[in-house]
C-alpha positions as CSV (number, residue, x, y, z in Angstrom):
1,M,-133.7,76.4,-54.4
2,R,-130.2,77.7,-55.4
3,T,-131.0,80.3,-53.1
4,V,-131.9,77.8,-50.1
5,R,-127.9,76.0,-51.3
6,K,-126.2,79.9,-51.5
7,I,-127.7,80.2,-48.4
8,V,-126.8,76.6,-46.6
9,A,-122.8,77.0,-47.8
10,V,-122.5,80.5,-46.3
11,L,-123.2,79.0,-43.0
12,L,-121.4,76.2,-43.4
13,L,-118.4,79.0,-44.6
14,G,-118.8,81.1,-41.2
15,M,-119.2,78.3,-39.4
16,A,-115.8,76.9,-40.7
17,C,-113.7,80.0,-40.5
18,S,-115.4,80.8,-37.0
19,A,-113.8,76.9,-35.7
20,L,-110.6,78.2,-37.6
21,A,-110.9,81.1,-35.7
22,E,-111.3,79.1,-31.9
23,N,-108.5,76.0,-32.6
24,K,-105.9,78.8,-33.2
25,D,-106.2,80.3,-29.8
26,R,-104.3,77.2,-28.5
27,P,-100.4,75.5,-27.6
28,S,-98.7,75.1,-30.6
29,R,-97.5,72.1,-29.2
30,K,-98.6,69.0,-26.4
31,A,-98.1,69.3,-23.2
32,F,-95.1,67.3,-21.2
33,K,-96.1,63.7,-19.4
34,D,-98.1,64.7,-15.9
35,C,-98.5,68.6,-17.5
36,A,-101.4,70.6,-19.0
37,W,-101.6,73.3,-20.7
38,E,-103.7,76.8,-19.3
39,K,-103.8,80.2,-20.9
40,I,-103.3,82.9,-18.1
41,S,-102.9,86.9,-18.7
42,D,-102.3,89.6,-16.1
43,A,-103.2,93.0,-17.1
44,A,-100.9,95.0,-15.4
45,A,-98.5,93.2,-17.2
46,G,-100.2,93.1,-20.7
47,L,-99.4,89.8,-21.7
48,E,-101.5,86.4,-22.1
49,A,-99.6,83.2,-22.4
50,W,-100.0,79.6,-22.4
51,V,-98.3,78.2,-19.6
52,M,-97.7,74.3,-18.3
53,R,-98.9,73.5,-14.8
54,C,-97.1,70.0,-13.6
55,D,-97.5,67.8,-11.1
56,Y,-94.5,65.1,-10.7
57,G,-95.5,64.1,-7.3
58,F,-92.6,65.2,-5.2
59,R,-92.6,68.6,-7.1
60,K,-95.4,71.4,-8.5
61,I,-94.5,73.6,-11.6
62,N,-96.8,76.8,-12.4
63,F,-96.8,80.2,-13.8
64,V,-97.2,83.3,-11.8
65,F,-97.3,87.5,-12.5
66,E,-94.5,89.2,-10.7
67,N,-93.7,92.9,-11.0
68,K,-94.8,92.9,-14.8
69,S,-92.3,89.5,-15.4
70,L,-94.4,86.0,-16.5
71,A,-92.2,84.0,-13.8
72,I,-91.7,79.7,-13.2
73,R,-92.8,78.2,-9.1
74,Y,-91.3,75.3,-8.1
75,S,-92.9,73.6,-5.5
76,D,-89.3,72.9,-3.9
77,G,-87.3,75.7,-5.5
78,G,-87.1,78.2,-2.8
79,A,-90.0,81.5,-2.1
80,K,-89.1,83.4,-5.3
81,P,-90.6,82.1,-8.6
82,E,-88.1,82.9,-11.6
83,P,-88.8,85.3,-14.1
84,V,-89.2,84.2,-17.8
85,I,-90.1,86.8,-19.5
86,D,-89.7,90.4,-18.8
87,V,-92.5,93.2,-20.2
88,I,-90.9,96.1,-20.7
89,D,-92.7,99.2,-21.8
90,L,-90.9,101.8,-24.8
91,K,-91.0,105.5,-24.4
92,P,-93.5,107.4,-26.5
93,E,-92.9,107.5,-30.1
94,E,-89.3,105.3,-29.3
95,P,-88.8,103.7,-32.0
96,Y,-88.6,99.8,-31.4
97,E,-84.9,99.0,-32.0
98,A,-83.6,102.3,-30.6
99,G,-85.7,101.2,-27.4
100,L,-84.1,97.8,-27.4
101,R,-80.5,99.4,-27.4
102,R,-81.5,102.1,-24.8
103,I,-83.0,98.5,-22.6
104,F,-79.9,96.8,-23.1
105,A,-77.7,99.9,-21.8
106,E,-79.4,100.6,-18.9
107,R,-79.0,97.0,-18.2
108,T,-75.9,95.8,-19.0
109,E,-72.3,97.2,-17.6
110,K,-71.4,100.4,-19.9
111,N,-67.9,98.8,-21.1
112,V,-69.7,95.6,-21.8
113,A,-72.3,97.5,-24.0
114,A,-70.4,99.4,-25.8
115,R,-68.4,96.5,-27.2
116,C,-72.2,94.3,-28.0
117,V,-74.3,95.3,-31.4
118,L,-78.0,94.6,-31.7
119,A,-78.7,91.6,-33.9
120,P,-81.4,89.7,-35.3
121,Y,-81.8,86.4,-33.4
122,T,-81.5,83.3,-35.8
123,D,-81.5,80.1,-34.5
124,D,-85.2,79.8,-34.2
125,K,-87.8,80.9,-36.9
126,P,-90.6,83.6,-34.9
127,P,-94.1,83.2,-34.9
128,S,-95.4,85.5,-37.9
129,G,-95.1,89.3,-37.6
130,V,-92.8,88.5,-34.6
131,K,-89.0,90.0,-35.1
132,R,-86.5,89.1,-32.3
133,Y,-82.8,90.2,-31.7
134,T,-80.4,89.5,-29.2
135,F,-76.9,91.7,-28.4
136,V,-74.1,89.9,-29.6
137,P,-69.8,90.8,-29.6
138,N,-69.0,93.2,-32.2
139,P,-66.6,91.9,-34.9
140,A,-63.6,93.5,-32.2
141,Y,-64.3,92.1,-29.2
142,Q,-65.5,88.8,-30.9
143,K,-62.0,88.4,-31.7
144,E,-60.6,88.9,-28.7
145,L,-63.0,86.1,-26.9
146,D,-62.5,83.8,-30.0
147,A,-58.6,84.0,-29.1
148,T,-59.1,83.2,-25.2
149,A,-62.2,80.5,-25.9
150,S,-61.5,76.9,-25.0
151,P,-63.2,74.3,-25.8
152,D,-63.6,72.2,-23.3
153,E,-65.7,75.7,-20.9
154,V,-68.9,77.0,-21.7
155,P,-68.0,80.8,-21.7
156,D,-70.1,83.4,-19.3
157,P,-72.1,85.7,-21.4
158,P,-70.2,88.2,-23.5
159,C,-72.6,90.7,-23.3
160,G,-74.3,90.2,-20.0
161,D,-77.3,88.7,-18.6
162,W,-79.1,90.5,-21.2
163,G,-77.5,89.3,-24.5
164,T,-76.2,86.1,-26.1
165,A,-76.3,83.3,-24.0
166,P,-73.4,80.6,-25.1
167,D,-75.5,77.9,-22.7
168,G,-79.3,78.6,-23.4
169,I,-81.8,80.7,-25.5
170,Q,-83.1,83.8,-24.7
171,Y,-83.8,87.0,-26.9
172,F,-86.5,89.9,-27.1
173,E,-89.2,89.6,-28.9
174,I,-91.4,92.5,-31.0
175,H,-94.6,92.4,-31.5
176,P,-96.5,93.7,-34.8
177,A,-96.9,97.4,-34.0
178,G,-99.8,99.3,-32.8
179,T,-100.6,100.4,-29.5
180,V,-98.9,98.1,-27.4
181,R,-96.1,100.1,-26.5
182,K,-94.0,97.3,-24.9
183,V,-91.1,94.7,-26.0
184,L,-90.8,91.0,-24.3
185,F,-87.1,89.5,-23.0
186,V,-88.0,86.1,-23.3
187,R,-85.7,83.5,-21.3
188,V,-86.0,79.7,-23.0
189,G,-83.6,78.4,-21.5
190,Q,-81.9,75.1,-22.9
191,D,-85.1,73.0,-23.0
192,E,-88.0,73.3,-24.6
193,P,-89.7,75.5,-22.2
194,L,-93.4,74.8,-20.1
195,F,-94.3,77.8,-21.6
196,D,-95.3,78.4,-25.3
197,E,-92.7,80.5,-26.8
198,K,-94.8,80.7,-29.9
199,T,-97.9,82.3,-29.1
200,L,-97.2,84.9,-26.5
201,K,-99.8,87.8,-26.7
202,L,-99.1,91.6,-26.1
203,L,-102.2,92.9,-24.3
204,P,-103.5,96.4,-25.5
205,P,-103.8,98.8,-22.4
206,H,-107.0,99.4,-20.9
């Protein structure tokens, strides 16, 4: 009798663990009104994401993959979708943080990149195992910016389009080390996004 009970207990524990694992594969928050979550992925980009498909009647919103980027598409917003997450390759054996510095320098004006430094992004807690970074002005550059800042104006991004954003949220993201030699550049924007930034998943190469 005790053996039977043990077997039943083990089976129930296994079912509970399986259900828990399945429940983890879901968005981290509820969908907005008139929207529904769907999981999409792209092998070429190497990314899996939960995104919202929205139908407001006068406007429909969905997401597509283009050129290794996840992009948001508005039915009334023109023909070209707007990239919100870029998947960027690292070089073979390139350390992650060194890769971020290279990627930033390649996409930023030389005189600006020279005055900005890599820093942890600390405005929001990342998912377990994930690290977030941004590029911010070095102390001397920040002192210059502070001296000319106006409290009535939103300044231009001091480190260009790939650095800290005064009027929104964006950052680089490093996922746990493994076989995936990629990093993400995530543009959250000003409000809670229509994609789930907390459950992004890099896919291993095929």
